[in-house]
PLY file of the C-alpha trace (Angstrom):
ply
format ascii 1.0
element vertex 472
property float x
property float y
property float z
element edge 471
property int vertex1
property int vertex2
end_header
155.62 -45.07 56.77
157.16 -47.74 59.64
158.74 -51.10 58.68
155.70 -52.94 60.67
153.89 -51.60 56.86
157.30 -52.08 54.83
157.42 -55.62 56.32
159.79 -57.08 58.72
163.42 -55.90 58.48
166.01 -59.21 58.00
167.82 -60.36 61.20
171.12 -58.41 61.53
170.30 -55.56 60.28
170.46 -53.33 63.19
168.10 -53.09 66.34
164.98 -51.31 66.95
165.34 -48.17 68.54
162.10 -47.49 70.41
162.67 -43.89 71.20
162.64 -43.26 67.65
165.27 -41.58 65.55
164.52 -37.76 66.84
167.20 -38.46 70.25
170.19 -36.23 70.16
172.52 -39.73 70.55
170.79 -41.64 68.01
171.30 -38.10 65.64
175.10 -37.98 66.56
175.52 -42.11 65.63
173.77 -41.45 62.46
176.27 -38.62 61.34
178.86 -40.86 62.70
177.71 -43.62 60.43
177.39 -41.85 57.60
180.67 -39.66 57.90
182.32 -43.21 58.44
180.56 -44.94 54.97
181.45 -41.34 52.96
185.32 -41.95 54.17
184.77 -45.31 53.02
183.34 -45.09 49.89
185.98 -42.01 48.65
189.10 -44.18 50.09
188.00 -47.20 47.82
187.20 -45.12 45.12
190.50 -43.28 45.17
192.31 -46.15 45.86
191.21 -48.05 42.76
191.99 -44.96 40.74
195.50 -44.65 42.22
196.55 -48.16 41.34
195.37 -47.49 37.53
197.23 -44.29 37.27
199.92 -45.82 38.82
199.87 -48.71 36.39
200.07 -46.40 33.64
203.14 -44.26 34.97
204.72 -47.31 35.23
203.93 -48.61 31.70
204.59 -44.88 30.56
206.95 -42.95 32.79
206.87 -39.24 32.57
210.21 -37.30 33.65
207.72 -34.58 35.18
205.49 -36.60 37.28
206.49 -38.33 40.41
204.43 -39.98 42.99
203.15 -36.84 44.41
201.89 -35.92 40.34
200.61 -40.06 40.15
198.10 -38.94 43.42
197.19 -35.51 42.41
196.27 -37.50 38.87
194.41 -40.13 40.39
192.78 -37.33 42.68
191.30 -35.38 38.97
190.71 -38.67 37.66
188.14 -39.25 40.88
186.75 -35.81 40.82
186.10 -36.63 36.81
184.19 -39.57 37.63
181.97 -37.27 39.70
181.66 -35.25 36.71
183.62 -32.13 37.56
185.21 -30.28 34.48
188.71 -29.76 34.42
190.70 -26.75 33.84
193.96 -28.08 31.37
197.12 -25.56 31.02
197.46 -25.19 27.22
194.50 -26.91 26.45
191.18 -25.17 28.01
188.33 -26.71 30.00
187.75 -30.35 29.54
184.11 -30.88 30.36
183.52 -34.13 28.22
183.57 -36.48 30.69
183.17 -40.21 30.92
179.66 -41.10 32.15
181.31 -44.65 32.81
182.91 -43.62 35.20
180.10 -42.10 37.56
179.77 -45.86 38.10
182.41 -46.86 40.15
181.25 -43.85 42.98
177.94 -44.54 42.86
177.93 -48.39 43.31
180.41 -47.59 46.74
177.65 -44.77 47.93
174.84 -46.90 47.44
177.14 -49.36 49.57
177.41 -46.59 51.71
173.57 -45.75 52.23
172.85 -49.63 52.79
175.16 -49.79 55.14
174.04 -46.90 57.53
170.29 -48.05 57.59
171.71 -52.18 58.06
173.92 -50.28 60.97
171.70 -47.62 62.79
168.21 -47.73 64.01
166.75 -46.81 60.50
162.68 -48.30 60.81
161.30 -45.21 59.01
161.17 -44.21 55.40
161.19 -40.58 56.28
164.57 -41.90 58.01
166.08 -42.61 54.47
166.76 -38.89 53.61
168.46 -38.36 56.54
170.71 -41.45 55.84
171.19 -40.13 52.36
172.17 -36.59 53.63
174.27 -38.03 56.44
176.50 -39.40 53.77
176.27 -36.74 51.23
177.25 -33.89 53.29
180.70 -35.30 54.60
181.47 -36.91 50.77
180.66 -33.25 49.13
183.28 -32.04 51.74
186.03 -34.04 51.11
185.30 -33.49 47.01
185.97 -30.15 47.78
189.27 -30.72 49.81
190.87 -32.89 46.97
189.68 -30.38 44.50
191.80 -27.83 46.38
194.61 -30.02 47.20
194.87 -31.69 43.43
195.31 -28.01 41.78
198.85 -27.83 39.94
200.71 -26.16 37.20
198.89 -28.44 34.71
195.52 -29.32 35.46
193.02 -27.19 38.36
189.25 -29.13 38.77
186.45 -26.88 39.46
185.46 -26.62 43.27
182.01 -25.75 43.34
181.52 -28.15 40.53
183.13 -30.80 42.57
180.78 -29.62 46.01
177.54 -29.51 44.45
178.37 -32.87 41.69
179.61 -34.83 44.66
176.88 -34.07 46.89
173.83 -34.73 44.31
175.56 -37.94 43.70
175.96 -38.84 46.75
172.79 -38.05 48.17
170.82 -39.88 45.31
173.12 -43.31 45.40
172.83 -43.35 49.03
169.11 -42.74 49.38
168.75 -44.94 47.09
170.90 -47.64 48.65
169.44 -46.62 51.76
165.72 -47.75 50.92
166.35 -51.01 49.31
168.21 -51.56 52.56
164.89 -50.65 53.86
162.77 -52.76 52.36
162.24 -54.50 48.75
161.30 -52.50 45.70
157.85 -54.17 45.52
157.42 -52.92 48.59
158.27 -49.50 48.09
156.32 -49.34 45.21
153.17 -50.16 46.68
153.27 -46.96 48.56
152.72 -45.38 45.18
149.30 -44.90 43.50
148.76 -47.10 40.65
148.79 -44.43 38.14
152.50 -43.24 39.60
153.65 -47.05 39.44
152.06 -47.02 35.58
153.77 -44.18 34.88
157.13 -44.77 35.70
156.99 -48.21 34.82
155.75 -46.73 30.84
159.18 -44.48 31.37
161.54 -47.07 32.34
160.21 -49.40 29.41
160.29 -46.61 26.91
164.05 -45.75 27.74
165.15 -49.32 28.20
163.89 -49.55 24.46
166.13 -46.50 23.26
169.08 -47.93 25.56
169.00 -51.02 23.92
168.90 -49.11 20.61
171.47 -47.00 21.18
173.84 -49.84 22.34
172.93 -51.89 19.21
173.41 -48.66 16.96
176.69 -48.13 18.77
177.72 -51.79 17.96
176.65 -51.81 14.55
178.71 -48.63 13.38
181.92 -49.80 15.36
181.52 -53.25 13.59
180.83 -51.46 9.93
183.96 -49.43 10.60
186.38 -51.65 12.32
189.36 -50.67 9.89
189.51 -47.30 11.20
189.13 -48.72 14.58
192.20 -50.46 13.94
193.53 -47.79 12.18
193.57 -46.02 15.62
194.96 -47.97 17.20
198.24 -48.54 15.04
198.61 -44.79 15.01
198.50 -44.15 18.94
200.72 -47.09 19.23
199.57 -47.67 23.31
201.90 -50.90 24.25
199.97 -53.55 26.02
199.12 -51.90 29.61
198.59 -48.76 27.30
196.14 -50.85 25.31
194.74 -51.60 28.68
194.01 -48.47 29.60
192.49 -47.43 26.76
190.50 -49.98 26.35
188.90 -48.95 29.94
188.88 -45.22 28.71
186.75 -46.12 25.60
184.07 -48.48 28.37
184.08 -45.37 30.44
182.92 -43.67 27.27
180.42 -46.07 26.04
177.73 -44.56 28.00
178.20 -41.04 26.05
178.31 -42.76 22.69
174.74 -44.69 23.49
173.27 -41.06 24.59
174.98 -39.90 21.04
173.26 -42.37 19.31
169.85 -41.91 20.96
169.86 -38.41 20.09
170.95 -39.10 16.43
167.92 -41.83 16.41
165.48 -38.73 17.65
166.76 -36.54 14.73
168.81 -33.45 16.34
171.90 -35.48 16.27
175.24 -34.27 17.96
178.06 -32.04 17.63
181.59 -32.89 17.25
183.43 -29.38 17.20
181.83 -25.98 16.25
180.00 -26.10 12.72
179.69 -29.84 12.50
176.79 -32.10 12.82
176.26 -35.99 12.50
171.90 -36.43 11.88
170.01 -39.41 9.97
169.84 -36.90 7.21
173.59 -36.11 6.90
176.80 -35.23 8.50
179.41 -32.70 8.61
182.18 -33.47 10.73
185.41 -31.51 10.63
189.12 -33.10 11.81
188.30 -35.81 14.65
191.08 -36.42 17.41
192.97 -39.56 17.73
190.20 -41.75 19.84
189.05 -45.06 18.38
185.65 -44.56 19.51
185.21 -41.78 17.30
185.47 -44.33 14.34
181.90 -45.02 14.90
180.69 -41.53 13.75
178.57 -41.32 10.42
179.81 -39.90 7.25
178.33 -38.31 4.25
176.61 -35.39 3.37
173.26 -36.95 2.52
173.65 -39.37 5.54
175.27 -42.90 5.69
174.15 -46.08 4.47
170.86 -47.30 2.88
167.65 -45.36 2.91
165.59 -47.90 4.70
168.36 -47.58 7.69
167.91 -44.19 8.44
163.96 -44.78 8.46
164.25 -47.91 11.08
166.25 -45.78 13.20
163.89 -42.78 13.28
161.02 -45.14 13.60
162.91 -46.58 17.32
161.77 -43.32 19.53
158.15 -44.18 18.68
158.37 -47.98 19.07
159.79 -47.35 22.51
156.87 -44.59 22.88
154.43 -47.36 22.23
155.94 -50.07 24.42
155.71 -47.27 27.45
152.67 -46.89 26.57
151.32 -50.44 26.55
153.07 -51.26 30.00
151.53 -48.02 31.07
147.98 -49.24 30.18
148.58 -52.91 30.99
149.58 -51.68 34.44
147.00 -49.64 35.39
143.56 -49.79 33.43
140.79 -47.38 33.79
137.54 -46.93 32.35
137.68 -43.36 32.08
138.96 -43.61 28.30
141.11 -40.31 28.42
143.02 -41.23 31.34
145.24 -43.54 29.51
146.34 -41.17 26.77
147.19 -38.93 29.40
149.65 -40.87 31.51
150.99 -42.02 28.00
151.71 -38.66 27.35
153.20 -38.43 30.56
155.38 -41.22 30.12
156.93 -39.75 27.37
157.69 -36.33 29.22
159.49 -38.20 31.72
161.83 -39.87 29.14
162.69 -36.68 28.00
163.26 -34.93 30.86
165.57 -37.88 31.84
166.98 -38.10 28.26
167.51 -34.41 28.09
169.57 -34.73 31.56
171.36 -37.39 30.15
172.19 -35.38 27.12
173.25 -32.65 28.88
175.90 -34.74 30.88
177.03 -36.91 27.78
178.76 -33.70 25.94
180.52 -30.67 26.88
183.78 -28.93 25.56
187.31 -30.52 25.16
189.05 -27.28 24.76
188.55 -23.59 24.18
188.86 -24.02 20.66
186.83 -25.79 17.86
186.21 -28.69 20.32
184.49 -26.33 22.58
180.97 -27.80 21.35
180.58 -31.47 21.09
177.48 -33.93 22.24
174.04 -33.54 21.42
171.94 -30.59 22.70
170.15 -31.19 25.62
166.68 -28.97 25.40
166.49 -30.24 21.69
166.81 -33.94 22.91
164.40 -33.42 25.29
161.71 -31.47 23.50
161.75 -34.05 20.43
161.75 -37.25 22.58
158.72 -35.38 24.74
156.96 -35.08 21.52
157.89 -38.54 19.44
157.95 -41.26 22.42
154.44 -39.28 24.31
152.56 -38.99 21.64
153.36 -42.49 20.57
152.78 -43.30 24.40
149.76 -41.66 24.43
147.85 -43.49 21.20
149.34 -46.37 22.42
148.00 -46.47 25.83
144.78 -45.04 24.88
144.77 -48.40 22.58
145.51 -50.56 25.04
143.06 -49.19 27.77
140.21 -49.40 25.20
140.90 -52.83 23.95
141.54 -54.02 27.71
138.30 -52.79 29.01
136.29 -54.04 26.13
137.28 -57.39 26.48
136.73 -56.90 30.36
133.30 -56.21 29.23
132.69 -59.06 26.83
134.56 -61.98 29.29
133.24 -60.78 32.33
129.33 -59.13 31.37
128.86 -58.48 34.96
132.00 -56.27 34.65
130.53 -54.02 32.20
127.27 -53.01 33.81
129.56 -52.09 36.67
131.74 -49.87 35.21
129.17 -48.05 33.05
127.10 -47.27 36.13
129.91 -46.47 38.40
129.34 -43.16 40.86
131.06 -40.20 40.25
134.10 -39.89 42.39
134.65 -43.76 42.12
138.81 -44.17 42.51
138.41 -45.88 38.95
140.18 -48.73 39.38
139.81 -52.21 38.31
136.77 -53.63 39.42
135.27 -50.70 40.36
134.88 -49.80 44.51
130.56 -48.92 43.81
128.54 -50.81 42.07
125.69 -50.03 39.23
123.31 -46.95 39.88
119.58 -47.86 40.36
117.76 -48.28 37.64
120.86 -49.21 34.91
119.62 -52.41 33.24
121.44 -55.82 31.76
123.82 -53.63 29.59
124.19 -51.08 31.98
121.93 -48.11 30.17
120.55 -45.91 32.61
116.75 -46.10 31.96
115.85 -44.11 35.20
117.45 -42.32 37.99
115.80 -42.88 41.59
118.07 -39.73 43.65
115.99 -41.28 46.78
117.58 -45.01 46.61
120.63 -44.60 48.99
118.20 -43.07 51.71
115.85 -46.18 51.35
118.97 -48.77 52.18
118.09 -50.31 55.32
114.88 -48.92 55.61
111.78 -51.56 56.18
110.17 -52.38 53.42
106.80 -50.92 54.10
108.26 -47.70 55.19
110.27 -47.16 52.09
109.19 -43.87 50.11
108.61 -44.12 46.80
110.33 -40.62 45.80
108.69 -37.65 45.50
105.08 -38.54 44.99
105.57 -40.04 48.90
106.50 -36.79 50.30
103.82 -35.31 52.67
0 1
1 2
2 3
3 4
4 5
5 6
6 7
7 8
8 9
9 10
10 11
11 12
12 13
13 14
14 15
15 16
16 17
17 18
18 19
19 20
20 21
21 22
22 23
23 24
24 25
25 26
26 27
27 28
28 29
29 30
30 31
31 32
32 33
33 34
34 35
35 36
36 37
37 38
38 39
39 40
40 41
41 42
42 43
43 44
44 45
45 46
46 47
47 48
48 49
49 50
50 51
51 52
52 53
53 54
54 55
55 56
56 57
57 58
58 59
59 60
60 61
61 62
62 63
63 64
64 65
65 66
66 67
67 68
68 69
69 70
70 71
71 72
72 73
73 74
74 75
75 76
76 77
77 78
78 79
79 80
80 81
81 82
82 83
83 84
84 85
85 86
86 87
87 88
88 89
89 90
90 91
91 92
92 93
93 94
94 95
95 96
96 97
97 98
98 99
99 100
100 101
101 102
102 103
103 104
104 105
105 106
106 107
107 108
108 109
109 110
110 111
111 112
112 113
113 114
114 115
115 116
116 117
117 118
118 119
119 120
120 121
121 122
122 123
123 124
124 125
125 126
126 127
127 128
128 129
129 130
130 131
131 132
132 133
133 134
134 135
135 136
136 137
137 138
138 139
139 140
140 141
141 142
142 143
143 144
144 145
145 146
146 147
147 148
148 149
149 150
150 151
151 152
152 153
153 154
154 155
155 156
156 157
157 158
158 159
159 160
160 161
161 162
162 163
163 164
164 165
165 166
166 167
167 168
168 169
169 170
170 171
171 172
172 173
173 174
174 175
175 176
176 177
177 178
178 179
179 180
180 181
181 182
182 183
183 184
184 185
185 186
186 187
187 188
188 189
189 190
190 191
191 192
192 193
193 194
194 195
195 196
196 197
197 198
198 199
199 200
200 201
201 202
202 203
203 204
204 205
205 206
206 207
207 208
208 209
209 210
210 211
211 212
212 213
213 214
214 215
215 216
216 217
217 218
218 219
219 220
220 221
221 222
222 223
223 224
224 225
225 226
226 227
227 228
228 229
229 230
230 231
231 232
232 233
233 234
234 235
235 236
236 237
237 238
238 239
239 240
240 241
241 242
242 243
243 244
244 245
245 246
246 247
247 248
248 249
249 250
250 251
251 252
252 253
253 254
254 255
255 256
256 257
257 258
258 259
259 260
260 261
261 262
262 263
263 264
264 265
265 266
266 267
267 268
268 269
269 270
270 271
271 272
272 273
273 274
274 275
275 276
276 277
277 278
278 279
279 280
280 281
281 282
282 283
283 284
284 285
285 286
286 287
287 288
288 289
289 290
290 291
291 292
292 293
293 294
294 295
295 296
296 297
297 298
298 299
299 300
300 301
301 302
302 303
303 304
304 305
305 306
306 307
307 308
308 309
309 310
310 311
311 312
312 313
313 314
314 315
315 316
316 317
317 318
318 319
319 320
320 321
321 322
322 323
323 324
324 325
325 326
326 327
327 328
328 329
329 330
330 331
331 332
332 333
333 334
334 335
335 336
336 337
337 338
338 339
339 340
340 341
341 342
342 343
343 344
344 345
345 346
346 347
347 348
348 349
349 350
350 351
351 352
352 353
353 354
354 355
355 356
356 357
357 358
358 359
359 360
360 361
361 362
362 363
363 364
364 365
365 366
366 367
367 368
368 369
369 370
370 371
371 372
372 373
373 374
374 375
375 376
376 377
377 378
378 379
379 380
380 381
381 382
382 383
383 384
384 385
385 386
386 387
387 388
388 389
389 390
390 391
391 392
392 393
393 394
394 395
395 396
396 397
397 398
398 399
399 400
400 401
401 402
402 403
403 404
404 405
405 406
406 407
407 408
408 409
409 410
410 411
411 412
412 413
413 414
414 415
415 416
416 417
417 418
418 419
419 420
420 421
421 422
422 423
423 424
424 425
425 426
426 427
427 428
428 429
429 430
430 431
431 432
432 433
433 434
434 435
435 436
436 437
437 438
438 439
439 440
440 441
441 442
442 443
443 444
444 445
445 446
446 447
447 448
448 449
449 450
450 451
451 452
452 453
453 454
454 455
455 456
456 457
457 458
458 459
459 460
460 461
461 462
462 463
463 464
464 465
465 466
466 467
467 468
468 469
469 470
470 471
């Protein structure tokens, strides 16, 4: 698919190469541009985090941490931003990492992919993956080198995880940035079928409703326990600069909190240590670390708050599924009544997979002791979300599609017979491409079927056969 189908490239986005991207010099230029963009993205990210670590070091100097230690700490924090686990001496493996910190390398890698497309002769959609790989491979190599160089007696990042996580994040972010630089999302979406677009849009709508509900639940929980929030701050006494850094850390952990809240609304809940659980039916928690965001955790063995509040929270996944099903049915209505519920359930399946992956990254160990199990269960979240969101989306999509088709038949009488008499194998789009079968009356019912009608089209009136009786 070339830019002739996606639309003309804006001015200043590179000169088209009539030879294509397969020339050796064009490939070398693409690799060089990708390596340069990867180095720039990694350098800017490291610079930002080094400034933050340096500010904390100046505000609270540590006698055993010099400038070399500051740089190593910034490198480890940069790897943590790519969700790389760290082995801390005396504490164990730290894998419950802030998801919000991924936004920094993600945004930089997005811009790196855009810069490669704009600066090189990338004119075809299949070259987007090549541009993403040109950024991801050197970026992963840099991450592996930093994981090796940042090792110290205090902390050591996982080298294999650094290579894999940085490569995946760079490939996804840079490829999306490159695709967006090639053409707008609307034009890229037009390359997909209507059914695929409806499933993606329905899944995105369901996830948006769940994310909004999770953010609202987190905000209400913090507002309800604001006195505990203040007590933790007074206990830590971080100072002015430390307060700012602690606030940034809590903002980085907010996506984790939202995913925990979604797991809570789905039913499985989450754990904050071995032998603990936080669920709508009740919570069993032990001693918590001194972190202000944990003040929003629910308490009570029989659930916290009134019973209607727990019921309302449990209803949000079904509401999200209904919204996703309505969006899927609205974007691609079809007269095949069983198709809409199937696409609705596919919306729930895709949403469950995304939530399961998010739950896997939202938790992790906080050492080798009691806090070795923190966060929701990925497979439980994925399974329950698929069933709850998928079933609700299937019912809503089926009902909305039936109503839409029925309304079309009432408001446009010609549409009803056309769809009712559509030939098997038609595309199923609205309005149908095929007309009614011969022999269909005004209401769309087939009174008789003339199998020779197609053979008679175009023949002179006097030479048309009358069916089997006209055969010799």
